[in-house]
C-alpha positions as CSV (number, residue, x, y, z in Angstrom):
1,M,74.9,-97.5,-181.4
2,T,77.2,-99.4,-179.2
3,R,77.1,-98.2,-175.7
4,L,80.1,-96.8,-173.9
5,S,80.4,-97.9,-170.2
6,V,83.3,-96.2,-168.4
7,N,85.1,-98.4,-165.8
8,I,86.2,-96.1,-163.0
9,N,88.4,-98.4,-161.1
10,K,91.5,-96.3,-162.0
11,I,89.8,-93.1,-160.5
12,A,89.4,-95.1,-157.2
13,T,93.2,-96.3,-157.3
14,L,94.2,-92.7,-157.6
15,R,92.1,-91.6,-154.7
16,N,93.3,-94.5,-152.6
17,A,97.0,-93.7,-153.2
18,R,96.7,-90.6,-151.0
19,G,93.6,-91.2,-148.9
20,G,90.8,-88.6,-148.6
21,N,88.3,-88.2,-151.3
22,N,90.3,-86.7,-154.2
23,P,89.4,-87.5,-156.9
24,D,85.8,-88.1,-155.9
25,V,84.7,-91.4,-157.5
26,V,81.1,-90.5,-157.3
27,K,81.5,-87.1,-158.9
28,V,83.7,-88.6,-161.6
29,A,80.9,-91.1,-162.4
30,Q,78.3,-88.4,-162.6
31,D,80.7,-86.3,-164.8
32,C,81.2,-89.2,-167.2
33,E,77.4,-89.6,-167.6
34,R,77.1,-85.8,-168.2
35,Y,80.0,-86.0,-170.9
36,G,78.1,-88.8,-172.7
37,A,78.9,-92.2,-171.2
38,Q,75.9,-94.6,-171.2
39,G,77.1,-96.7,-168.5
40,I,79.4,-97.1,-165.4
41,T,81.4,-100.1,-164.5
42,V,83.1,-100.9,-161.3
43,H,84.9,-104.1,-160.1
44,P,84.9,-104.2,-156.2
45,R,87.7,-106.5,-155.2
46,Q,88.0,-108.2,-151.8
47,D,90.9,-106.2,-150.7
48,E,89.3,-102.9,-151.9
49,R,92.5,-101.7,-153.5
50,H,90.4,-99.6,-155.9
51,I,86.6,-99.5,-155.7
52,R,85.2,-100.0,-152.2
53,F,82.0,-101.4,-151.1
54,S,81.0,-98.0,-149.8
55,D,81.6,-96.7,-153.3
56,V,79.2,-99.2,-154.8
57,V,76.5,-98.1,-152.3
58,A,77.0,-94.4,-153.0
59,L,77.0,-95.0,-156.8
60,K,73.9,-96.9,-156.8
61,G,72.2,-93.7,-155.6
62,V,73.5,-91.6,-158.4
63,V,74.1,-93.5,-161.6
64,K,71.5,-92.7,-164.0
65,T,72.6,-94.8,-166.9
66,E,73.4,-98.5,-166.7
67,F,75.3,-99.6,-163.7
68,N,77.5,-102.6,-164.3
69,I,79.3,-104.5,-161.5
70,E,82.0,-107.0,-162.3
71,G,83.5,-109.6,-160.2
72,Y,84.2,-113.1,-159.3
73,P,80.8,-114.6,-158.1
74,D,81.8,-115.8,-154.6
75,E,79.3,-115.3,-151.8
76,R,80.4,-111.7,-151.0
77,Y,79.8,-110.6,-154.7
78,R,76.4,-112.3,-154.8
79,R,75.4,-110.3,-151.7
80,I,76.5,-107.1,-153.3
81,I,74.5,-107.7,-156.3
82,A,71.4,-108.9,-154.2
83,Q,71.7,-105.5,-152.3
84,I,72.6,-103.2,-155.1
85,K,70.6,-104.6,-158.0
86,P,72.5,-103.0,-160.8
87,A,71.5,-103.2,-164.4
88,Q,74.1,-105.8,-165.1
89,A,76.3,-108.2,-163.3
90,T,79.4,-109.3,-165.3
91,L,80.8,-112.5,-164.0
92,V,84.7,-112.9,-164.3
93,P,86.8,-115.7,-163.2
94,D,89.5,-113.8,-161.4
95,P,91.0,-115.1,-158.3
96,P,91.1,-112.5,-155.3
97,D,94.7,-111.7,-155.9
98,A,94.6,-111.1,-159.6
99,I,95.9,-107.8,-160.8
100,T,93.3,-107.5,-163.5
101,S,91.1,-109.9,-165.6
102,N,93.3,-112.0,-167.8
103,A,91.2,-114.8,-169.2
104,G,87.5,-115.8,-169.7
105,W,85.5,-118.5,-168.2
106,N,85.6,-122.1,-169.1
107,T,81.9,-122.3,-169.3
108,V,81.9,-126.0,-170.0
109,E,83.8,-127.1,-167.1
110,N,82.0,-124.5,-164.8
111,E,78.4,-125.1,-166.2
112,I,76.8,-126.1,-163.1
113,F,78.3,-123.4,-160.9
114,L,77.6,-120.7,-163.6
115,R,74.0,-121.8,-164.0
116,E,73.3,-121.6,-160.4
117,V,74.8,-118.1,-160.1
118,A,73.1,-116.8,-163.2
119,Q,69.7,-118.1,-161.9
120,E,70.3,-116.5,-158.7
121,I,71.4,-113.1,-160.0
122,K,68.6,-113.1,-162.6
123,S,66.0,-113.6,-159.8
124,Y,66.9,-110.2,-158.5
125,G,66.1,-108.7,-162.0
126,V,69.7,-108.2,-163.0
127,R,71.1,-108.9,-166.5
128,V,73.9,-111.5,-166.3
129,S,77.0,-111.2,-168.7
130,I,79.7,-113.8,-168.6
131,F,83.4,-112.9,-169.4
132,V,84.6,-115.3,-172.1
133,D,87.5,-115.8,-174.5
134,P,86.6,-115.6,-178.3
135,V,86.0,-119.3,-178.5
136,P,82.6,-120.3,-180.0
137,K,82.4,-123.4,-177.6
138,M,82.6,-121.0,-174.6
139,V,80.0,-118.8,-176.1
140,E,77.7,-121.7,-176.6
141,G,78.4,-122.7,-172.9
142,A,77.4,-119.3,-171.7
143,K,74.0,-119.8,-173.4
144,K,73.6,-123.0,-171.7
145,V,73.9,-121.5,-168.3
146,D,71.3,-119.0,-169.1
147,A,73.3,-115.9,-169.4
148,D,71.8,-112.9,-171.1
149,R,75.1,-111.6,-172.6
150,I,78.8,-112.5,-173.0
151,E,81.6,-110.0,-172.6
152,L,84.5,-110.8,-175.1
153,Y,87.9,-110.6,-173.5
154,T,89.7,-108.4,-175.9
155,E,93.2,-108.2,-174.5
156,P,94.5,-110.7,-177.1
157,Y,93.0,-108.7,-179.9
158,A,94.5,-105.4,-178.7
159,R,97.9,-107.1,-178.3
160,E,97.9,-108.5,-182.0
161,F,96.0,-105.5,-183.4
162,T,99.3,-103.5,-184.3
163,V,100.7,-106.6,-185.9
164,Q,98.0,-108.2,-187.8
165,R,94.7,-106.7,-187.2
166,D,92.9,-109.1,-189.7
167,V,94.0,-112.0,-187.9
168,A,93.4,-110.5,-184.5
169,I,89.7,-109.8,-185.2
170,K,88.9,-113.2,-186.8
171,P,88.0,-115.2,-183.6
172,Y,85.9,-112.4,-182.3
173,K,83.9,-112.2,-185.5
174,E,83.3,-115.8,-185.3
175,S,82.4,-115.9,-181.7
176,A,80.1,-112.8,-182.0
177,R,78.3,-114.6,-185.0
178,V,77.7,-117.6,-182.7
179,A,76.5,-115.4,-179.9
180,H,74.1,-113.5,-182.1
181,E,72.7,-116.8,-183.5
182,V,72.1,-118.3,-180.2
183,G,70.4,-115.2,-178.7
184,L,73.1,-113.7,-176.5
185,G,73.9,-110.0,-176.3
186,I,77.6,-109.0,-177.0
187,N,79.7,-106.9,-174.8
188,A,83.4,-106.5,-175.0
189,G,86.3,-105.1,-172.9
190,H,89.9,-105.1,-171.8
191,D,92.6,-103.0,-173.5
192,L,90.2,-101.5,-176.0
193,S,91.5,-98.0,-177.0
194,L,91.1,-95.1,-179.3
195,E,93.6,-96.9,-181.6
196,N,91.8,-100.3,-181.9
197,L,88.2,-99.5,-180.9
198,N,86.8,-98.5,-184.3
199,F,88.1,-101.5,-186.2
200,F,86.8,-103.8,-183.5
201,S,83.3,-102.3,-183.6
202,Q,83.2,-102.3,-187.4
203,N,83.8,-105.8,-187.4
204,I,81.3,-106.9,-184.6
205,P,77.9,-105.7,-186.0
206,H,75.8,-106.7,-183.1
207,L,78.0,-105.2,-180.3
208,D,75.9,-103.9,-177.5
209,E,78.4,-102.4,-175.2
210,V,82.2,-101.8,-174.5
211,S,83.5,-101.4,-171.1
212,I,86.6,-99.2,-171.2
213,G,88.6,-98.0,-168.2
214,H,92.5,-98.1,-168.2
215,A,93.0,-96.6,-171.8
216,L,90.3,-94.0,-171.4
217,I,91.5,-92.8,-168.0
218,C,95.1,-92.6,-169.4
219,D,93.9,-90.7,-172.4
220,A,92.0,-88.3,-170.2
221,L,95.3,-87.3,-168.6
222,Y,96.2,-85.7,-172.0
223,Y,92.9,-84.8,-173.5
224,G,90.7,-84.2,-170.5
225,L,87.8,-86.5,-169.4
226,E,85.0,-84.8,-171.3
227,N,86.9,-84.7,-174.6
228,T,88.2,-88.2,-174.1
229,I,84.7,-89.6,-173.6
230,Q,83.6,-87.7,-176.8
231,L,86.6,-89.2,-178.7
232,Y,85.5,-92.7,-177.8
233,L,81.9,-92.1,-178.6
234,R,83.0,-90.7,-182.0
235,E,85.0,-94.0,-182.8
236,L,81.7,-96.0,-181.9
237,N,79.6,-93.7,-183.9
238,R,82.0,-94.1,-187.0
239,A,81.4,-97.9,-186.7
240,T,77.7,-97.5,-186.6
241,K,77.8,-95.3,-189.8
242,F,79.9,-98.1,-191.3
243,F,77.0,-100.5,-191.0
244,T,74.4,-98.1,-192.2
């Protein structure tokens, strides 16, 4: 079954809006795991507008499932990975002032840099995933730099899904096929939701993990966090049954 990693950045955004520690990011992470999430994702940005470095340290001591730390692999991020040693480091090409991730790496143009970073991070015993657009050439480039996985950037899929879902999924199916053939694990994330998750997972048979934050937290406002996580797991489980 595809694993669900809950991105808790939005929980930290809500906390930071008023100061103090409400909601408690660490407790929410523990609750997500208790409710069935198989991973916790954070993206500590330089301005700490949501997840803070202190959160990352605190979470390391309590996350029992897979801890995934996203970020642009500058010196600061690499120090965080070296200290925390999460299960997975997901490399994204965001500049520091980006509101959210909005494109994948050009793994061809950045081959030397990404190989250097991947080798360093893997030396800590941490799995490396590279955020890429659904372009086979970029997937092959991720393999060349010695990544363990790719994370397919799914915002274009989510945007097109309500218009032409068969067209929207096509580049992802091809990119996932290439990734599987060259031995890369497959993650996906960005704007996946209860509406589009099942169709995506049904069409990507070797999907290891989805990282979902914004939509899941928004749904939790209506359905409650525990129920929402179960709803997302149900969608992933339906896709598993589709393959079997």
